[in-house]
N, C-alpha and C positions, 0 to 999 in steps of 0.2 A: 135168372136167379136173383130176382129183385128182393126176395125175402132173405134177410141176413141171419135168421134164426137157424140153429143147428138141430134143435130137438123138437119133437121126439124122433128117434130113429125108427123108421119103418121100411121094410122091404117086401118085395113080392114073394109070395109062396107059389111056386109053379107046380102044376099037376097036369096030367094028360086031359085034354078036353077043355082046358081053361080058356075062356074068351078074354082076349087082351084088348083093352081100350087105350085111348090116348092118355088117360090118367095113369094107367099102369106103366106106360113107357116113361112118362114124366116122373113118376115115383122112382123108377129105376135109376134115372139120371140124378135125381135129387139125393138119393141115398148115398151114391158114390161121391158126389160133390160135397155134401155136408160132412162126410167122414174125413175127406181130404182137407177141407177148409178148417175143420176143428183141429186136426193134427198140425197144420201150418201155424195156426194161431197159438196153440198151447205149447208146442214144442219149440218153434223157431222164433215166434214173436211177430212184431209188425214193424215195417219200415223198409227202407231201400236195401236191397241185397247187393246190387251192383249198378253202376252207371247213374243216369238221370241227373248229371251235372248241368247246371243252368249257367249260360254265358250270354252276354249282351252282343248281339249282331251289329246293331247301330243304336241310335239314341232312343228308339221306340220299339225295338224288336228284340225278343229273347229267343234263344235256341236251347231246347231241352235235348240232351244227348240220350241215345238209346240206353235201356236198362231194364232191370227187373225189380219189382217191389211186392211186398205182401201188405194188404190193407188190414185194418183192425177187425175184419170179419174173416180173415184168412184167405181172401180171394187174391189171385195173382193179377198184378198190373204189369203188362208188358208193353214197353215202347220199343218196337222192333227196328225203328230207324229214326235218326234225329229229326226233330220237328221244330220249325220256326213259327212264331206267332207274334203279331203286333199286339201290344198291350191293349189298345183300343178295341180290338176284335174279341177279347176274352170276356166271358161273363164275370161280372163283379167290378169292372172298371168304372161303371156308373157310380159306385159307392165313393170312389175317390173324387169323381167330378162333383158330387153333392157336398162333400166335406173338404173344402180346400185347405183346411188346417192339417189334414193328415199328410205326413211326409213319406209314407211307405205303403206298400201292399204286399200281401203274401201270395206267392204262386203255389197252388195246391193241385194235387192229382187225385182223382177218384175213379174207382172201378165203374164201368158202364157197359151195358149190353145194348145191342141193336138187332132188330129183326131184319133179315135180308132175304133176297131172292123171292120176290112175290110170285105166287103161283095160283092157278085157278083151283078153287075148292068146290067139290060137288056136294058138300054137306050143307051149303047155304042155299036156300031157295030164293032169297032176295038177291036180285042182280047187283045191288049196291054193296052187298057184303059177301060176295062170292070169291074174295081174294084172301088168301092166307100167305104166310111166309114160310119158306122151306127151311131156313137156318137161323140160328142166333149167333151173332158175332160178338165175342168178348173183346172189349176194348177199354178205353179210358177217357176221361174228360179233364181238361186243364181249365182252371178258373182262378180268379183273383178274389181275395177277401181281406177285410181289415180285422176280422175277428181272430182272437187268440184261441188255440185249442183248449177245450174245457177240461180235459183229463190231466191229472197230475202224474199219471203213469205213462207218459209218452215214450220213455225209454227206460233202460235198466236203472238209471239213477233214481227214478221215482221209488224204487224198492228200499233204498237206504237213506234218502234225504227228502225233505219236504221244502217246497218253494212256494212262498205266499206273496201275493200282490198287495203291497202296502198302500201305494198311491199311484193314480194315473189321471192326470189332467194337465192342461196348460203346456202341453208338449214335453212333459216330464213323467217318467215312470220309475217306480222304486219297487224292487223285489227284496225279499228277505229269505235266506236259505239257511237251514239248520239240519243236522242229522236226525233221522227218525228214532234211532236207538243210541244210547250211550250207557256206559257202566258207571256205577257210583264211584265218585272220586276222580273220574276222567275229565280231562280238559278238551275242549273242542272250539272250533271257530264258528261264530255267527257271521255270515257274509251278507253284506248289503250291496246289491247291484243297482246302479243308477244308469238310466238311459235318457239321453237327450234326443227327443224325437221331433225336433224342429224348433225348440225354444231358442230364439236369437239372442236374448239378453243372458248375461251370466246369472247364475242362480245359486242359492244356498238354502238348506233346510235343516231342521232338527226335529226330533220327536223323542218321547220318553217311553221306556219299556219297564214293565213290572215283571220280575222273575219269580217263579215259584219252583222251589227245589233246585234252583240254580243260583249261582253268584257270579258277579263280575268285580274283580279286585276286592273281594270280601263283602260286597254289598249286593242286595237283592233288587237293585234298580240300575238302570243303564240309560244314559242319554246318548242317542245317536246323532251325530252332526256331520254335515257335508257342505263343502264350499267348492264350487267348480273352479274358482280362481287358483286353488292350490294344486290343481292337476294340469297336466298337459292336455290341451284341447282335444277332445275326442268325442265320439258318440256314445261311448259306454265307459263306466267307471266302476270300481269295486273297492270297498273298504271292509275291514274285518275287526271283530272284537272277540277276545278270548273269554269264554265262559267255563265254569266248573260245575259239574253235577255234584249234589250232596251225596253223602255215602248212605244211600237208601236203595232198596231193591224193589223191583216190580212196582214202580210208582210212576205216575204220569207227571211230567214237568211241563210247565207252560211258560211261553214268552208272550206277554200280552201288551198291546199298544194302549197307552192311556188315552182316553177320549180327549179331544180338543188339545192335544199336545203337539200336533204336527204344525210347525211354524215354517212358512215359506217366504223367501225373499227373492224377487225377480228384479234385477236392477236395483232401484232404490225403493221399490214398493214391497211392503211387508203385509202378509195376510196369514190368517189361521185357517188351515184346510182340514177337511174331514178325512181321517185315516184311522180305521179301526180294524182290528184283527187279532187272532190268537194262533200261535204256532205250538202244537203239542209234540212233546218228545216222550219216549218211554225210557226210564232208567231201569235197566235190566240187570239181573244177577249173573246171567250166563254170557258167554262170548258174543260180541255184537254180530259176527258173521252167522253164528248159529241162530241168533234171534231173527235176523233177516230171512234166513232159510225157513225157519218155523213159521214166521208170519206169512211168507209167500205160499207155503203149502196149505195153510189154513184159510187164507182169504183170496188167493190168486184167482180162483175160478169166478168169484163174484166180480172182481175188478175187470177181468177180461171180457165177460159178458156185458158189463156195463159200458165198456168203451167201444162197442161194435160200430158206432157211427162216426168215430173220429177219423179224419182224413189225413193224408200225408202232406206236410208242408215242405215243398222242395226248395223254396228260396224266399228270402226277404228282399224285396226290391225297393230301394230308396229312390224317391223321385224328386225332381226339381221342376217348378212351373215357371215358364217364361211367357207371359201373355196368355194366349190360348194354347200354347204348346206345352206338352209334358214330356220331359226327357229323363232317361235313366241316369242316376248319379252313381249308384253302387248296388252290387248284388252280393248277398250273403247266402251261400248254399247251406241247406239243412240247418236252419236256425234253431231247431229243437232236437237235433241229433237223433232223428228217427232212423236208425240203422238196424239191420239184421246182420249179425256176425255169423256167417256160415261156418261149418265145421272145418273147411279148408283154411279159412282165415284164422280161426281159433287155434288150429294146430300150428300155424306159422307163428302166432303170438307166443304160444307156449314154448316153441323151439327157441325163439328170441330170448325169452326169460331164462331158459336153461343156459343158453350161450352166455348171457350177461353174468349169470351166477358162476359159471365155470371160469369166465375171464376174471371175475373179481377174486375168486379163490386162487387162480393162477398168479395174479399180481401180488397177492399176499404171500404166497409160497415163495415167489421169486423176488421178494423185496430186496434181498441182499445181493442180487445179481447186478452187474454194472448196467446202468442206464434204465433199469426197471423202476417203474413208479406206479403208485396207485392213488386214486382220488377218493375222498370221502367228504361227506357233508355233515357239519356239526352246527345245527341251528342256522345262524346267519353267516357262517364262515364256510368257504370251500378250502379244503386242505389237500395238497398233493405232495407225495414223498418219493424220494428216489436216492440212488447211489451213483456217484461218478468217480471213476478212476483217473487220476492225473499222473502222467509219467514225469519223473524228475531224473536229472543226470547224477549219477553217483560220483563221489569224490570231489567234484568241483561245483557243488550246488549251494555252498554257503553264501548267504545273503543274495540269492538269486530268486527271481519270481517266475512262476510257471502258471499257465492258464489252461482251463478246460475248453472243450468245444462249446459252441453256442447251444444251450439247452432250452427246449420248450417245456415249460412247466405244466401246460395243458389246462390252465385256468382262464385262458382268454386274455383280452387286453384289459388295461386298467392297473391301478396301483396294487402292487403285490409285495408282501414281506417275505424275505428269504432268511431262513435260519440254517446255519452250517455247523457241522460237528465232524471230528476226525475219528475214524474207526481205530480201535486199539489193536493189540496183538490178537485178541479174540474178537470174533464178530459180535460177541455179547457185550462188548464195551464200546462206549462212545465218549469222547471228550469235547465238552463245550467250553467256550470262554477263553480266558488267557491261559497260555501254556506255562508249564513250570510249576504249577500248583500241585498237580498230582504226579507221582512218580510213574514214569512209563518208558518203555524202550523205543517209542516213536520219536522221530526227530522233532526238535522245537520248530514250530512254524506258526505263522499267522494266516488266517483265512478271511477272505472278503468276497462279496458278490456284487456284480453290476447288473442292474435290471434295465430292460427296455419296455416301458409300459405300453407303448403303441404297438409293439409286435408280440408281446407276451413271451419273451425269452430272457435268459440271463446267462452270465458267464461267471465262473468261479475262479478266483485268483489265489495262489498259494505263495507266501513269502517264507522260504526256507532259511532259518537263522543259524544253522550249524551244518557242518559236513556230515553226510550220512551215506550209508551203503544201500539204502532203500532205492529201488528203481521206480516205485510208484506208491501213491498214497490214495487211500479210499476215503472219499468225503461223502457223508450223508447230508442230504439237503431236504428241507421242508419249506414248501411255498404256501403262504396263507393269503387268501383273497377275501376281503370283507364285501359281501354283496350289498349291504346297506350303504357302504361307502361308495360303491359303484353307482347305486341308484341316486345318491346325493349328487354325484358328479354329473349324472345325466340330467338331474333337475336344476342344476346350477344356473344355466343360462337359457332363458325362454323368451319368446315374444308372443303376446296375445293381441289380436286385432279386435277392436270393438266398433260395430257389432260383428258377430261371427258370420252372419248371413245378412245380405242387404237387398232390399227390393226397391227399385227405382223405375221411373218412367224414362223414356228416351230423352237425352239431353239434360236430364236432371242432375244436380250436384249434391254431394253429401261429404261431410268431413269424417274421415276415418282416423281412429286413434290407435297408435301402436304402444302397447304397454310392455316395457322391458322388465324382466324379472332377473334379479341377481346379476346385473351388469352395471358397471360404473359408467361405461359409454352407452348412452341411450339413443344416439343418432341412428336413424334407419334410412335405407334407400327404398323408395317405392317403385314397384314395377307392375306393368299391366301388359298382358299379351297383345299382340298385334290386332288392331281393329276392335279392341275391347274398351275403348274410351281413353281418357287421359287422367293423370294424377300428378299434382305438383309436390314439391318437397315437404310441404306442411301436411300432406295427407288429404287435400281437397280433391275428391274424385268426381269426374264428370262423365256421365254415361254416353255411349255412342248413339248414333242415329238409328241403329237397327236393334230390334228386340233380340234377346238371347241370354245365355248364361256365360259370364266372363269371370276370369280368375285374376285377383289382385294379390300381389305378394309384397311383404315387408321383409327386407334383409338387413341384418345388423351391419353397420358400417365397420365396426371394430372386429366383429366375429362373423365373417361371411357364411360360415356353416350354420349359423343360427338364423332361422327364417320362419315365417308363418304365412298362410294364405287363407283367403276367404273367397266365396263365390258371390258374385253380384248378379241378381236376376233382374234383367231389364225388360220392361213391357212397353208396348205401344201406348202412348198417352191417350186415354179415352176422351172423346169429344162429346160434351153434353149438348143435347139438342134444346 
């Protein structure tokens, strides 16, 4: 089934006395296969159905686990047992060898057929061509590539958002993602994704966008800016800008990159790079979900037929080169989320959504029950509420203090604000602040809370100021956690090592610089793993005698939990003749 076309559909018309040829039997198989492949592709989609996880066996070998997938022509790809392959033995590895600047390769799977069981054929008179094959074995082929998939509809996200490549050069790649459909007056996020694909120096860039039928903070222009030093060192970053659609209907909105506006800084070098592109959105009058549905029904067939030759990207394999050796650094499975969600999984997801909804409704209904609490999200704040009953001794409780059990507020670790109130005679009344201002039958008392940020728990204390006949008091509590504050706490103390990747010859030395962010004490302790060379207190690193990939770590002397590492790639020194 080398031909991936479905149409036209044609089947045999049988009648008594019909002479059947090889072509007739082939047509019989093709008709059934094409119908099945068409239903696979149009009803279920394309991607991995189950399995096919990729793991590293050693520095140069990957293992692909057994699994099932549907390709973009609806053909089944079955890996019936785990298969291990050395990278150097796979097709496409030579592309990496030719371009030493590439830091990664994609592992792909494609449908493949093979003729098997050679038999003698009496239909050929020529002795050299009297062999035919009895069967066709359906299988697969694994190969490596540097090329990105060309289709923007690799998964279901392509139906409701558009992703555009803005810039790709010098080990840096920038993507821009926006929704395909918005309603007039709606606000949405424009996401900028940045990938460091082997750039060793820290970098920064900016470019300008012109907005049509869209605004950002009341303006129809936007300057995008990024500086790697402002982020924790990683291979991938994301920043977002809020845009607002004008109150128009059934109109195309555009996000256009202004020519010659992309300015790049790598280290101290500044350049103007080429980056052009235009992202189109539709401002629609109807519900966005309905617009996505309508667009799919109108244009879905053309898109599916167009994408017939797209292959499955099972993993992105990041590589490190040490001399003539290439080793696996990291494996990212399914980098483009090419999955097929079967009905069994879909039913499970729906059941989980229903259960979450029921749990949420139950916590709201039982809010006034002792110990019950519910969590909600309001923008950048996480809020959790509950009720705690504290027992007090009658008659002799004046000027005594009573305490609750240890309560987990459910918002995790970090700084949390606790607000307390006392329930009145009716569950519809709560008293906040100083007692004695409002007339109430409740005893006069003071409330306080003690929090443990590291464990995410707190204790309520009650100071009863007068004798009472009450045996218990009901305290309503509200815990508030600011996610922005938590992020700031995480960003407070950091170490960056310059450069972030180092290439040296054996026995060569290089000075490493540790940059401490938001730390008064900037002394660091340098460490290198055994046989990985030496480094002194000032950061002067000397490579070992043997080629390889070695890790060097800088640890804050004042804050041992704050550390950073880089990899040093050591090669044998070339001898010129």
